[in-house]
DOVODO-206012 format. One record per atom (N, C-alpha, C): x negated, y negated, z; atom name. Coordinates in steps of 0.001 Angstrom, whole numbers, padded with zeros to 6 digits. Layout:
% DOVODO-206012
<pt><c1>X</c1><c2>Y</c2><c3>Z</c3><atomo>CA</atomo></pt>
...
***
This chain:
% DOVODO-206012
<pt><c1>034742</c1><c2>-081193</c2><c3>-033131</c3><atomo>N</atomo></pt>
<pt><c1>034968</c1><c2>-082617</c2><c3>-032985</c3><atomo>CA</atomo></pt>
<pt><c1>033887</c1><c2>-083188</c2><c3>-032081</c3><atomo>C</atomo></pt>
<pt><c1>033513</c1><c2>-084429</c2><c3>-032312</c3><atomo>N</atomo></pt>
<pt><c1>032489</c1><c2>-085085</c2><c3>-031508</c3><atomo>CA</atomo></pt>
<pt><c1>033013</c1><c2>-085387</c2><c3>-030113</c3><atomo>C</atomo></pt>
<pt><c1>032089</c1><c2>-085516</c2><c3>-029183</c3><atomo>N</atomo></pt>
<pt><c1>032544</c1><c2>-085973</c2><c3>-027874</c3><atomo>CA</atomo></pt>
<pt><c1>032706</c1><c2>-087489</c2><c3>-027923</c3><atomo>C</atomo></pt>
<pt><c1>033306</c1><c2>-088065</c2><c3>-026905</c3><atomo>N</atomo></pt>
<pt><c1>033646</c1><c2>-089494</c2><c3>-026946</c3><atomo>CA</atomo></pt>
<pt><c1>032416</c1><c2>-090397</c2><c3>-027008</c3><atomo>C</atomo></pt>
<pt><c1>031287</c1><c2>-089921</c2><c3>-026570</c3><atomo>N</atomo></pt>
<pt><c1>030076</c1><c2>-090754</c2><c3>-026625</c3><atomo>CA</atomo></pt>
<pt><c1>029482</c1><c2>-090830</c2><c3>-028032</c3><atomo>C</atomo></pt>
<pt><c1>029661</c1><c2>-089789</c2><c3>-028828</c3><atomo>N</atomo></pt>
<pt><c1>029067</c1><c2>-089772</c2><c3>-030164</c3><atomo>CA</atomo></pt>
<pt><c1>030086</c1><c2>-089996</c2><c3>-031277</c3><atomo>C</atomo></pt>
<pt><c1>031363</c1><c2>-090023</c2><c3>-030941</c3><atomo>N</atomo></pt>
<pt><c1>032414</c1><c2>-090205</c2><c3>-031951</c3><atomo>CA</atomo></pt>
<pt><c1>032376</c1><c2>-091623</c2><c3>-032508</c3><atomo>C</atomo></pt>
<pt><c1>032735</c1><c2>-091745</c2><c3>-033779</c3><atomo>N</atomo></pt>
<pt><c1>032868</c1><c2>-093072</c2><c3>-034376</c3><atomo>CA</atomo></pt>
<pt><c1>033983</c1><c2>-093817</c2><c3>-033658</c3><atomo>C</atomo></pt>
<pt><c1>033764</c1><c2>-095101</c2><c3>-033479</c3><atomo>N</atomo></pt>
<pt><c1>034780</c1><c2>-095932</c2><c3>-032834</c3><atomo>CA</atomo></pt>
<pt><c1>035203</c1><c2>-097016</c2><c3>-033810</c3><atomo>C</atomo></pt>
<pt><c1>036504</c1><c2>-097348</c2><c3>-033765</c3><atomo>N</atomo></pt>
<pt><c1>037055</c1><c2>-098319</c2><c3>-034685</c3><atomo>CA</atomo></pt>
<pt><c1>038159</c1><c2>-099076</c2><c3>-033967</c3><atomo>C</atomo></pt>
<pt><c1>038069</c1><c2>-100376</c2><c3>-033952</c3><atomo>N</atomo></pt>
<pt><c1>039079</c1><c2>-101200</c2><c3>-033283</c3><atomo>CA</atomo></pt>
<pt><c1>040204</c1><c2>-101478</c2><c3>-034277</c3><atomo>C</atomo></pt>
<pt><c1>041444</c1><c2>-101292</c2><c3>-033814</c3><atomo>N</atomo></pt>
<pt><c1>042614</c1><c2>-101533</c2><c3>-034659</c3><atomo>CA</atomo></pt>
<pt><c1>043515</c1><c2>-102532</c2><c3>-033953</c3><atomo>C</atomo></pt>
<pt><c1>043973</c1><c2>-103534</c2><c3>-034703</c3><atomo>N</atomo></pt>
<pt><c1>044945</c1><c2>-104477</c2><c3>-034153</c3><atomo>CA</atomo></pt>
<pt><c1>046336</c1><c2>-103965</c2><c3>-034502</c3><atomo>C</atomo></pt>
<pt><c1>047134</c1><c2>-103733</c2><c3>-033477</c3><atomo>N</atomo></pt>
<pt><c1>048476</c1><c2>-103174</c2><c3>-033668</c3><atomo>CA</atomo></pt>
<pt><c1>049521</c1><c2>-104283</c2><c3>-033642</c3><atomo>C</atomo></pt>
<pt><c1>050527</c1><c2>-104171</c2><c3>-034482</c3><atomo>N</atomo></pt>
<pt><c1>051628</c1><c2>-105136</c2><c3>-034423</c3><atomo>CA</atomo></pt>
<pt><c1>052336</c1><c2>-105049</c2><c3>-033072</c3><atomo>C</atomo></pt>
<pt><c1>052982</c1><c2>-106144</c2><c3>-032701</c3><atomo>N</atomo></pt>
<pt><c1>053708</c1><c2>-106178</c2><c3>-031441</c3><atomo>CA</atomo></pt>
<pt><c1>054664</c1><c2>-104997</c2><c3>-031338</c3><atomo>C</atomo></pt>
<pt><c1>054635</c1><c2>-104334</c2><c3>-030206</c3><atomo>N</atomo></pt>
<pt><c1>055549</c1><c2>-103240</c2><c3>-029928</c3><atomo>CA</atomo></pt>
<pt><c1>055057</c1><c2>-101871</c2><c3>-030348</c3><atomo>C</atomo></pt>
<pt><c1>054088</c1><c2>-101807</c2><c3>-031257</c3><atomo>N</atomo></pt>
<pt><c1>053641</c1><c2>-100499</c2><c3>-031747</c3><atomo>CA</atomo></pt>
<pt><c1>052868</c1><c2>-099731</c2><c3>-030685</c3><atomo>C</atomo></pt>
<pt><c1>052085</c1><c2>-100427</c2><c3>-029878</c3><atomo>N</atomo></pt>
<pt><c1>051326</c1><c2>-099745</c2><c3>-028823</c3><atomo>CA</atomo></pt>
<pt><c1>052261</c1><c2>-098996</c2><c3>-027878</c3><atomo>C</atomo></pt>
<pt><c1>053324</c1><c2>-099648</c2><c3>-027489</c3><atomo>N</atomo></pt>
<pt><c1>054295</c1><c2>-099020</c2><c3>-026598</c3><atomo>CA</atomo></pt>
<pt><c1>054974</c1><c2>-097812</c2><c3>-027235</c3><atomo>C</atomo></pt>
<pt><c1>055274</c1><c2>-097938</c2><c3>-028518</c3><atomo>N</atomo></pt>
<pt><c1>055895</c1><c2>-096811</c2><c3>-029227</c3><atomo>CA</atomo></pt>
<pt><c1>054940</c1><c2>-095633</c2><c3>-029318</c3><atomo>C</atomo></pt>
<pt><c1>053684</c1><c2>-095918</c2><c3>-029607</c3><atomo>N</atomo></pt>
<pt><c1>052685</c1><c2>-094844</c2><c3>-029663</c3><atomo>CA</atomo></pt>
<pt><c1>052533</c1><c2>-094206</c2><c3>-028287</c3><atomo>C</atomo></pt>
<pt><c1>052493</c1><c2>-095031</c2><c3>-027265</c3><atomo>N</atomo></pt>
<pt><c1>052372</c1><c2>-094516</c2><c3>-025903</c3><atomo>CA</atomo></pt>
<pt><c1>053523</c1><c2>-093552</c2><c3>-025584</c3><atomo>C</atomo></pt>
<pt><c1>054749</c1><c2>-093965</c2><c3>-025909</c3><atomo>N</atomo></pt>
<pt><c1>055925</c1><c2>-093131</c2><c3>-025619</c3><atomo>CA</atomo></pt>
<pt><c1>055887</c1><c2>-091813</c2><c3>-026380</c3><atomo>C</atomo></pt>
<pt><c1>055562</c1><c2>-091877</c2><c3>-027675</c3><atomo>N</atomo></pt>
<pt><c1>055509</c1><c2>-090662</c2><c3>-028490</c3><atomo>CA</atomo></pt>
<pt><c1>054395</c1><c2>-089741</c2><c3>-028006</c3><atomo>C</atomo></pt>
<pt><c1>053241</c1><c2>-090320</c2><c3>-027698</c3><atomo>N</atomo></pt>
<pt><c1>052111</c1><c2>-089517</c2><c3>-027212</c3><atomo>CA</atomo></pt>
<pt><c1>052487</c1><c2>-088820</c2><c3>-025908</c3><atomo>C</atomo></pt>
<pt><c1>053136</c1><c2>-089544</c2><c3>-025029</c3><atomo>N</atomo></pt>
<pt><c1>053540</c1><c2>-088952</c2><c3>-023752</c3><atomo>CA</atomo></pt>
<pt><c1>054528</c1><c2>-087807</c2><c3>-023977</c3><atomo>C</atomo></pt>
<pt><c1>055469</c1><c2>-088002</c2><c3>-024892</c3><atomo>N</atomo></pt>
<pt><c1>056455</c1><c2>-086937</c2><c3>-025138</c3><atomo>CA</atomo></pt>
<pt><c1>055806</c1><c2>-085718</c2><c3>-025794</c3><atomo>C</atomo></pt>
<pt><c1>054698</c1><c2>-085920</c2><c3>-026489</c3><atomo>N</atomo></pt>
<pt><c1>053961</c1><c2>-084816</c2><c3>-027111</c3><atomo>CA</atomo></pt>
<pt><c1>052814</c1><c2>-084304</c2><c3>-026232</c3><atomo>C</atomo></pt>
<pt><c1>052739</c1><c2>-084847</c2><c3>-025017</c3><atomo>N</atomo></pt>
<pt><c1>051697</c1><c2>-084469</c2><c3>-024058</c3><atomo>CA</atomo></pt>
<pt><c1>050294</c1><c2>-084632</c2><c3>-024630</c3><atomo>C</atomo></pt>
<pt><c1>050093</c1><c2>-085793</c2><c3>-025313</c3><atomo>N</atomo></pt>
<pt><c1>048790</c1><c2>-086134</c2><c3>-025862</c3><atomo>CA</atomo></pt>
<pt><c1>048399</c1><c2>-087513</c2><c3>-025367</c3><atomo>C</atomo></pt>
<pt><c1>047111</c1><c2>-087790</c2><c3>-025426</c3><atomo>N</atomo></pt>
<pt><c1>046661</c1><c2>-089149</c2><c3>-025183</c3><atomo>CA</atomo></pt>
<pt><c1>047052</c1><c2>-089988</c2><c3>-026397</c3><atomo>C</atomo></pt>
<pt><c1>047042</c1><c2>-091289</c2><c3>-026253</c3><atomo>N</atomo></pt>
<pt><c1>047341</c1><c2>-092153</c2><c3>-027390</c3><atomo>CA</atomo></pt>
<pt><c1>046329</c1><c2>-091912</c2><c3>-028504</c3><atomo>C</atomo></pt>
<pt><c1>045066</c1><c2>-091767</c2><c3>-028148</c3><atomo>N</atomo></pt>
<pt><c1>044025</c1><c2>-091522</c2><c3>-029133</c3><atomo>CA</atomo></pt>
<pt><c1>044306</c1><c2>-090224</c2><c3>-029894</c3><atomo>C</atomo></pt>
<pt><c1>044621</c1><c2>-089161</c2><c3>-029173</c3><atomo>N</atomo></pt>
<pt><c1>044915</c1><c2>-087879</c2><c3>-029825</c3><atomo>CA</atomo></pt>
<pt><c1>046141</c1><c2>-087971</c2><c3>-030708</c3><atomo>C</atomo></pt>
<pt><c1>047139</c1><c2>-088708</c2><c3>-030274</c3><atomo>N</atomo></pt>
<pt><c1>048355</c1><c2>-088881</c2><c3>-031070</c3><atomo>CA</atomo></pt>
<pt><c1>048041</c1><c2>-089608</c2><c3>-032372</c3><atomo>C</atomo></pt>
<pt><c1>047267</c1><c2>-090670</c2><c3>-032292</c3><atomo>N</atomo></pt>
<pt><c1>046905</c1><c2>-091439</c2><c3>-033487</c3><atomo>CA</atomo></pt>
<pt><c1>046092</c1><c2>-090571</c2><c3>-034439</c3><atomo>C</atomo></pt>
<pt><c1>045117</c1><c2>-089843</c2><c3>-033926</c3><atomo>N</atomo></pt>
<pt><c1>044302</c1><c2>-088968</c2><c3>-034770</c3><atomo>CA</atomo></pt>
<pt><c1>045170</c1><c2>-087893</c2><c3>-035416</c3><atomo>C</atomo></pt>
<pt><c1>046045</c1><c2>-087287</c2><c3>-034632</c3><atomo>N</atomo></pt>
<pt><c1>046942</c1><c2>-086249</c2><c3>-035164</c3><atomo>CA</atomo></pt>
<pt><c1>047767</c1><c2>-086794</c2><c3>-036326</c3><atomo>C</atomo></pt>
<pt><c1>048326</c1><c2>-087968</c2><c3>-036144</c3><atomo>N</atomo></pt>
<pt><c1>049191</c1><c2>-088542</c2><c3>-037171</c3><atomo>CA</atomo></pt>
<pt><c1>048406</c1><c2>-088981</c2><c3>-038403</c3><atomo>C</atomo></pt>
<pt><c1>047216</c1><c2>-089498</c2><c3>-038227</c3><atomo>N</atomo></pt>
<pt><c1>046389</c1><c2>-089862</c2><c3>-039372</c3><atomo>CA</atomo></pt>
<pt><c1>046005</c1><c2>-088623</c2><c3>-040179</c3><atomo>C</atomo></pt>
<pt><c1>045568</c1><c2>-087583</c2><c3>-039471</c3><atomo>N</atomo></pt>
<pt><c1>045198</c1><c2>-086345</c2><c3>-040160</c3><atomo>CA</atomo></pt>
<pt><c1>046387</c1><c2>-085753</c2><c3>-040907</c3><atomo>C</atomo></pt>
<pt><c1>047552</c1><c2>-085782</c2><c3>-040277</c3><atomo>N</atomo></pt>
<pt><c1>048755</c1><c2>-085230</c2><c3>-040905</c3><atomo>CA</atomo></pt>
<pt><c1>049149</c1><c2>-086045</c2><c3>-042135</c3><atomo>C</atomo></pt>
<pt><c1>049072</c1><c2>-087361</c2><c3>-042054</c3><atomo>N</atomo></pt>
<pt><c1>049460</c1><c2>-088184</c2><c3>-043205</c3><atomo>CA</atomo></pt>
<pt><c1>048493</c1><c2>-087996</c2><c3>-044368</c3><atomo>C</atomo></pt>
<pt><c1>047220</c1><c2>-087834</c2><c3>-044083</c3><atomo>N</atomo></pt>
<pt><c1>046238</c1><c2>-087586</c2><c3>-045143</c3><atomo>CA</atomo></pt>
<pt><c1>046498</c1><c2>-086222</c2><c3>-045776</c3><atomo>C</atomo></pt>
<pt><c1>046770</c1><c2>-085215</c2><c3>-044959</c3><atomo>N</atomo></pt>
<pt><c1>047059</c1><c2>-083873</c2><c3>-045487</c3><atomo>CA</atomo></pt>
<pt><c1>048298</c1><c2>-083897</c2><c3>-046375</c3><atomo>C</atomo></pt>
<pt><c1>049303</c1><c2>-084651</c2><c3>-045996</c3><atomo>N</atomo></pt>
<pt><c1>050530</c1><c2>-084753</c2><c3>-046796</c3><atomo>CA</atomo></pt>
<pt><c1>050209</c1><c2>-085404</c2><c3>-048140</c3><atomo>C</atomo></pt>
<pt><c1>049407</c1><c2>-086461</c2><c3>-048147</c3><atomo>N</atomo></pt>
<pt><c1>049041</c1><c2>-087114</c2><c3>-049403</c3><atomo>CA</atomo></pt>
<pt><c1>048266</c1><c2>-086176</c2><c3>-050314</c3><atomo>C</atomo></pt>
<pt><c1>047343</c1><c2>-085415</c2><c3>-049749</c3><atomo>N</atomo></pt>
<pt><c1>046570</c1><c2>-084450</c2><c3>-050540</c3><atomo>CA</atomo></pt>
<pt><c1>047507</c1><c2>-083418</c2><c3>-051155</c3><atomo>C</atomo></pt>
<pt><c1>048444</c1><c2>-082912</c2><c3>-050380</c3><atomo>N</atomo></pt>
<pt><c1>049398</c1><c2>-081925</c2><c3>-050883</c3><atomo>CA</atomo></pt>
<pt><c1>050281</c1><c2>-082526</c2><c3>-051966</c3><atomo>C</atomo></pt>
<pt><c1>050738</c1><c2>-083748</c2><c3>-051784</c3><atomo>N</atomo></pt>
<pt><c1>051563</c1><c2>-084400</c2><c3>-052805</c3><atomo>CA</atomo></pt>
<pt><c1>050780</c1><c2>-084578</c2><c3>-054102</c3><atomo>C</atomo></pt>
<pt><c1>049515</c1><c2>-084971</c2><c3>-054004</c3><atomo>N</atomo></pt>
<pt><c1>048674</c1><c2>-085110</c2><c3>-055199</c3><atomo>CA</atomo></pt>
<pt><c1>048540</c1><c2>-083764</c2><c3>-055905</c3><atomo>C</atomo></pt>
<pt><c1>048353</c1><c2>-082709</c2><c3>-055131</c3><atomo>N</atomo></pt>
<pt><c1>048247</c1><c2>-081364</c2><c3>-055691</c3><atomo>CA</atomo></pt>
<pt><c1>049544</c1><c2>-080980</c2><c3>-056416</c3><atomo>C</atomo></pt>
<pt><c1>050670</c1><c2>-081250</c2><c3>-055795</c3><atomo>N</atomo></pt>
<pt><c1>051960</c1><c2>-080920</c2><c3>-056409</c3><atomo>CA</atomo></pt>
<pt><c1>052192</c1><c2>-081736</c2><c3>-057676</c3><atomo>C</atomo></pt>
<pt><c1>051829</c1><c2>-083018</c2><c3>-057659</c3><atomo>N</atomo></pt>
<pt><c1>051978</c1><c2>-083849</c2><c3>-058863</c3><atomo>CA</atomo></pt>
<pt><c1>051122</c1><c2>-083308</c2><c3>-059998</c3><atomo>C</atomo></pt>
<pt><c1>049917</c1><c2>-082846</c2><c3>-059671</c3><atomo>N</atomo></pt>
<pt><c1>049045</c1><c2>-082273</c2><c3>-060682</c3><atomo>CA</atomo></pt>
<pt><c1>049660</c1><c2>-081000</c2><c3>-061264</c3><atomo>C</atomo></pt>
<pt><c1>050219</c1><c2>-080158</c2><c3>-060409</c3><atomo>N</atomo></pt>
<pt><c1>050878</c1><c2>-078945</c2><c3>-060892</c3><atomo>CA</atomo></pt>
<pt><c1>052060</c1><c2>-079269</c2><c3>-061799</c3><atomo>C</atomo></pt>
<pt><c1>052827</c1><c2>-080278</c2><c3>-061446</c3><atomo>N</atomo></pt>
<pt><c1>053965</c1><c2>-080684</c2><c3>-062278</c3><atomo>CA</atomo></pt>
<pt><c1>053467</c1><c2>-081153</c2><c3>-063640</c3><atomo>C</atomo></pt>
<pt><c1>052366</c1><c2>-081920</c2><c3>-063668</c3><atomo>N</atomo></pt>
<pt><c1>051797</c1><c2>-082367</c2><c3>-064948</c3><atomo>CA</atomo></pt>
<pt><c1>051371</c1><c2>-081168</c2><c3>-065799</c3><atomo>C</atomo></pt>
<pt><c1>050701</c1><c2>-080204</c2><c3>-065169</c3><atomo>N</atomo></pt>
<pt><c1>050249</c1><c2>-079007</c2><c3>-065896</c3><atomo>CA</atomo></pt>
<pt><c1>051438</c1><c2>-078226</c2><c3>-066440</c3><atomo>C</atomo></pt>
<pt><c1>052440</c1><c2>-078012</c2><c3>-065597</c3><atomo>N</atomo></pt>
<pt><c1>053623</c1><c2>-077256</c2><c3>-066028</c3><atomo>CA</atomo></pt>
<pt><c1>054394</c1><c2>-077990</c2><c3>-067116</c3><atomo>C</atomo></pt>
<pt><c1>054495</c1><c2>-079299</c2><c3>-067003</c3><atomo>N</atomo></pt>
<pt><c1>055190</c1><c2>-080090</c2><c3>-068015</c3><atomo>CA</atomo></pt>
<pt><c1>054463</c1><c2>-079994</c2><c3>-069350</c3><atomo>C</atomo></pt>
<pt><c1>053141</c1><c2>-080090</c2><c3>-069306</c3><atomo>N</atomo></pt>
<pt><c1>052354</c1><c2>-079965</c2><c3>-070536</c3><atomo>CA</atomo></pt>
<pt><c1>052534</c1><c2>-078581</c2><c3>-071149</c3><atomo>C</atomo></pt>
<pt><c1>052558</c1><c2>-077566</c2><c3>-070323</c3><atomo>N</atomo></pt>
<pt><c1>052737</c1><c2>-076198</c2><c3>-070823</c3><atomo>CA</atomo></pt>
<pt><c1>054125</c1><c2>-076014</c2><c3>-071428</c3><atomo>C</atomo></pt>
<pt><c1>055142</c1><c2>-076570</c2><c3>-070786</c3><atomo>N</atomo></pt>
<pt><c1>056496</c1><c2>-076514</c2><c3>-071345</c3><atomo>CA</atomo></pt>
<pt><c1>056554</c1><c2>-077214</c2><c3>-072697</c3><atomo>C</atomo></pt>
<pt><c1>055909</c1><c2>-078358</c2><c3>-072811</c3><atomo>N</atomo></pt>
<pt><c1>055872</c1><c2>-079076</c2><c3>-074070</c3><atomo>CA</atomo></pt>
<pt><c1>055208</c1><c2>-078219</c2><c3>-075157</c3><atomo>C</atomo></pt>
<pt><c1>054125</c1><c2>-077535</c2><c3>-074777</c3><atomo>N</atomo></pt>
<pt><c1>053447</c1><c2>-076649</c2><c3>-075719</c3><atomo>CA</atomo></pt>
<pt><c1>054384</c1><c2>-075528</c2><c3>-076175</c3><atomo>C</atomo></pt>
<pt><c1>055068</c1><c2>-074905</c2><c3>-075235</c3><atomo>N</atomo></pt>
<pt><c1>055955</c1><c2>-073801</c2><c3>-075558</c3><atomo>CA</atomo></pt>
<pt><c1>057139</c1><c2>-074259</c2><c3>-076408</c3><atomo>C</atomo></pt>
<pt><c1>057680</c1><c2>-075423</c2><c3>-076099</c3><atomo>N</atomo></pt>
<pt><c1>058788</c1><c2>-075945</c2><c3>-076886</c3><atomo>CA</atomo></pt>
<pt><c1>058341</c1><c2>-076305</c2><c3>-078301</c3><atomo>C</atomo></pt>
<pt><c1>057102</c1><c2>-076755</c2><c3>-078437</c3><atomo>N</atomo></pt>
<pt><c1>056561</c1><c2>-077093</c2><c3>-079757</c3><atomo>CA</atomo></pt>
<pt><c1>056283</c1><c2>-075869</c2><c3>-080602</c3><atomo>C</atomo></pt>
<pt><c1>056121</c1><c2>-074721</c2><c3>-079945</c3><atomo>N</atomo></pt>
<pt><c1>055826</c1><c2>-073483</c2><c3>-080661</c3><atomo>CA</atomo></pt>
<pt><c1>057072</c1><c2>-072831</c2><c3>-081238</c3><atomo>C</atomo></pt>
<pt><c1>058247</c1><c2>-073326</c2><c3>-080929</c3><atomo>N</atomo></pt>
<pt><c1>059508</c1><c2>-072722</c2><c3>-081395</c3><atomo>CA</atomo></pt>
<pt><c1>059702</c1><c2>-072944</c2><c3>-082868</c3><atomo>C</atomo></pt>
***
């Protein structure tokens, strides 16, 4: 990971109350707010990638089942 001087920076406008919620969750997880936000973004992206993979597998399996049922 980059150090803070070379890392990309991005300003985000948070809805009212969200900053405090992030602060509380980060504190309970013993992370900085920045680390908490990065952790959650990375986790949500990983979940989406996994869901896409699972949907693709379901499509493949469904197509294969259709093939097998058509062969009867």
